[in-house]
Structure formats: structure tokens, C-alpha cells
N, C-alpha and C positions, 0 to 999 in steps of 0.2 A: 618742409612740413606742409602737408596738404590741407587746404581750406575746406571746411564743411559747407557744402552748397545748401542754400535754403530749399525747403520742400515746397514745391509749387503745387497749389490746389487748383483743380479745373474751375474756370469761371462759368457760372450758370448762364445759359442763353437767356437773352431778354425775354421776359414774359414767363419764364419757368418759375414755379413755386413749389417749395417742398411739401411733402405730404402733411407734415405737422402744421405748416402754415395754413394749408387748405382746411385742415380740421378746425384750427383755432378760429379762422375767419368764418367758417360755416357755422360754428356754434354761436359766434357773436351775432351773425346775421339772424339766426333763428331766435335768439333772445330778444333782439331789438324788434323783430316782427311781433313777438308775443307782447312785449312791454309797451310798444309805442304805435301799434297799428291804429290807423285812423280809417273809419268807414265813411263812405260818401253816399248820401241818400239821393237817388235819382227819381225824378218824376217829370211831369209835363212842364213844371215851372223851373226846372234846372236842378243841378246837384246841390245837396245840402250837407254841410259839415256836421258831424256828430262826434262828440268827445269820447275817448276810450273809457272803458268801464272803471269805476272807482267804487269804494264802499258806499252803499245807499243809492248808487246810480247804475245805469246800464247804457251801453252803446246800442243803437238801433239801426236797422237797415230800412225801416219803413216809417220813419218820423215818429215812431212811438205810438201810433194809433192802435196797433194790435199789441196787447201786453205780452210780456215774456213768460210769466209764470202762472197765468190764469186765463181763462176764456174771457173775452170782452163782454162785460155785463151791461148790455144796452138798456136793461130795465132800471139800472141804478142812476145813470147820468142823465140829467135833464137841464143842466145849465153850465156855464163857464164863467169863472171869475178871474180877472186880470189884476195882478199885484206888482209892486216893485219891492226890491229887497231893502231899500232905504240906505244902503251903503254904496259908495262910489265904485267899489271893486268887490270881487268875490266869485264864488261858484257854488254848485250844489252842495259840495262837501262843507264849505265854510258856513253856509246857511243852515245845514243840518246840525252842525255843532252849536250854532246859536240857538236853534230850536230845542236841542237837547238840554241846554242850560236853562231854558224856560220850562222844562218839565215835559216836553213832547217826546214821543218815541220817534226819533230821527226826523227827516225832512218832512215838513207839513204840506209842501206843495207836490203836485204831480209832475210838473215840468219846470225847468229853469232855462232861461235864454241869456247867454253871455253878451257882454258889451266890449270885449277885448281887454278887459282889466281883470285878470285872474281866470277868465274863461273866454275862449275865442269869440270874436264879434259875430253874433248870429248863431253861435253853436248852441244846440239844444241838448240838454241833459234830461234823461228820463228817470224819475224817482221810483223807488221801491213801491210806494203806495200805488202808482199806476200799474207797474208790472204785476202786482198782486191784486189789483182791482180793489184796493182798500179806500175807505173814506179819507178825505184830507183833514188837515187841522190848520185852517187858514182864516177863518172868520170868527170874531169874538161876539159874544151875546150883546144885544142892545136893550136898553130899558124900554119896556112897553111892548116888546115883540116876544110872544110866547115861544118857548123852546119846544115846539111841536115838530115831529118828524116831517109831516106834510100839513099844509094849511090850505084852505079853500082859495083864498086870495093870493095868487102867486106873483103879484107885482113886486118889484124890487124893495119897496118900502115895507112890505109885510113879510118878506121871507125871513124865516128864523135862522139863526146861526147853526142850529142843529141840522136843519134841512140843507143848508148850503154846504156844510162840512160833509154831510152824508151823500149828497147828490150832485154837487158841482165840481167840475174839473178845475183845479187850481193851477194857474200858470204865473210864474214869477219872472219879471225882467230884472236882471242885475242892474243896479243903479238907483239913484234918488231923483225921481221926476219932479220934486219940488225945487231942486237945485240946478238941474240941467236937462237938456233934451236927451232922449235915448238915441242910439245910432239908427241911421236909416235901415241898416241891415237887420237890427233887432226888430224893428216894427214890421219890416217885410216878412221876416221869418215867423213872427208872432201871428200875423194875419194869415199866412199860409197854414200854420199849425191849427189855428182856430177853424179855418174853412174845412180842413180835413176832419176835424172832430165834429163839426156841424153835419157834414155829409154822412159820416159813419154813425153818428148817434141821433140824428134827426133833431138837432137843436137849432131853433130859429134865431135870427139876429136879435130879437127882443129878449132872448134869454142869455145873451152874452153881456155880462156886467163888469164894470170897473169895481174895484174893492170899495171905493168911496160911494158907490151906488147902494151898497148893502151894509155898510158899517160906518160909524162916525170917525172916519180917517180921511187923509188926503190921498192916499195911495190909489193909483200909481203916480199921482202928483200933478201939479199945475202945468207942467211942460209935456205931459202925455198928449199926443196929437189925436184927441178923441174923435173929431169929425173925420179926419183922414182915415183912421182905423175903421170906424163904423162904415165908411164908404167902401171898404174892401171886404166886408162880410157878405155871406150868402143871405139874401133877404128871405129866401125860402130854403128850408133844410132838405127839401126833396131833390 
């Protein structure tokens, strides 16, 4: 009785891949490129990480100075206000959810800078309000300061909340500056972003405020390195 011999199949040469496998891996690579692409911002001060786009936020290739959906409105912006998020971790999306719970329309800030907890250390997220050149929602009214669109005395003590929300660029550092220091990279990226905005918008160092300068709050906190930060600003916006 004859034995049935097993059918031998040819062994693929090393490195050979079936057409179906190539198609599957090609589709996978394309999907990952779309979903997880990371842009790097290059300039004279070195490459800068930017987070991929998420709802309410945009990835940028120019550090966000030029908005995505509108022409840069140089007539609108005449100041910059620095905030902290007040939470140890987070990102633009989590802050936007918190703002929505407070009755705001999405993220009240124009930019968010991460600390490595929820958003990469030094990573800059650009909000919809900046991309559309819309006013911020980041400074509350103060007793005794009139809510006028513009007032003659533009010192920090006399700037109204209305003016600042309408005309100041809002930058938020993730973290709580009353509890711990921000990361070195956060402060470095903050200073670089502020200098770019100063150059582009003609904003002098005297018009770059901490939130506590213009509202009865501690933000960005006691641990914010104010002297170090001020020393990195452009003293002249020209």
C-alpha cells in the first residue's frame, strides 16, 4: 500500500513579501501618518515641537504667529497676557472642556504650552481663537475698572477686562505656578513665542503682562520666574 507523500510548498526567499501583505502594511503606514504625524517648527532658535491637530486646536509649522483661517489682524492685538491652567496636568482640549463648563465657547486662550503631563514638555498648541483671529476669554472684570473697549490710561492697573479680552493675546502654561515651578523648556518656549508675537505685532515688553498684573489672581503663580522671563523679552518691538 503506497503512502501519500505530503505536498511541499515552496519557501519564500528571505525578504520576499506577498502583495496582500504589502497592501496591508502600506495602508497601515498611511493611516499612522495621517493620525500621528508630528510637525517640527524650525527657526534660528532650533526646532520646536507642535502637537497634532485636535478639536479646538491646530498644528502649525510657523509657531502659530500666522493664523490658519484668517489674516493676521495687527490692528487688534496690542498686549500679551501670561496665564497658568491651575492644574498639574492637561492640554488644550482638557482646558477647553473646563472653559465650556464655565459657559465659554471653547478654549478661552489663544495658545497653550505643555509641561509633559498630558501635553509634551514645551509643546505649543494653537487655539481656534487665534486661527480665526477672535478675541480671547481669559480676564475677568475687576471692581473699579470700567469695562471700556479702550481707555486713555493703558497701564496694567487701569486696563479693563473687556479691553484685554478683545486686544490681548492669551498664552496659558499647563501647570500650577503656586505649587511648583514650570519646566525649563516651557519657559524657554514661552519666551520664544512671546518674542515672535512682539516682533510681528509691534508689542513692547511693557505690554507683556502676567495675569496677576491685570486681575485679582495669583496666576501664573508664585513660582513663575518673572525676572528671568522679563529678561528674555524684546525691550523694543521694532
